N, C-alpha and C positions, 0 to 999 in steps of 0.2 A: 504494500500500500504506500503510495507516494503522497505525502501531505505537505502542502506549502501554506504557511501562515504569513499573511501580509499584516504587519503591525506598525504601531508608532509608539514612541516613548510616552511614559506616564499614562498608559491606557489600561485600566483595570480589567476590561473584558479581553484585551490581548493577553494579559497575564493569565487570566482564567482559562482561556483557550489553550495556551501552551501547557499549563499545568494539567488540564484534563487529558490532553494527548500523552503527555509524559506519564501520568498516573495509569493510563491504559497500557503502558509499556510499548508505545509506538514512537517512532522517530519522525521528525519533521524538519523541514527547511524553513528558516525564518528570513523574510525580506522586510526591512524596516523603511518606513517612509522617509525618515530623516537621513538614513545612511544610503540605502540602495536606490532611492528615487529622488532624493533631494527636493521634495515638494513638487516634483514634476508630474502633474495630474495626467498628462497625455501618456507618459511612460507607464504609469500605474494602470490606466485604462487598457493599454496594450496587454499587460500581464493578466489582469483580472478578467477582462473581456467586456466590461461595461463601466459606466461612470458610477462611483459609489460615494456615499456621504459619510459612512461610518467605518471604523476599524474595530476589530480585525476583519479581514476577509480571508476565507479559507477555501483552498482547492484540495480536492482529494482525487487522485488519479486523473488530473487534468480537468475535472469538472468543478465549477464554482458551487460550493455548498452554501456560502453566505457568511454571516457573522457567528458570534458565540452561541446564540440561541439556536440557530440552525444546525450548528455543530452538535449540540446536545441532542436535538431531534434526530440527527443522522445516526448517532451512536445508540440512542434509545430504540430506534427502529431495528437496530441490529441486536438488541438485547444486552448491550454492554453497560448502559447507564440507565438510571430512571430519569424522569423528566425534570428533576432538580439538578441533574448533572452528577449525581452520586453513582459511583461504580457499583454494579451489581455483582456480588461475589457468587462464584459458581460452586 
């Protein structure tokens, strides 16, 4: 599974998304707005695939999942977390 998290500094939902992925034992690549895109909205649109207003934005296997809440929904649908984002123990 290839996970890319587009984030920005001082973003609590970016931190929550990264922690959720880590706690699931998955690896991810992080691209930050300040470092990798230098506030270049057009370059971000090229990567994400559309204009976005919020961060983080997460892609899994090349498909845009969306933000943190959509990430929780994605893993909840797979039975990995509940809808609060808490990991379901097996």
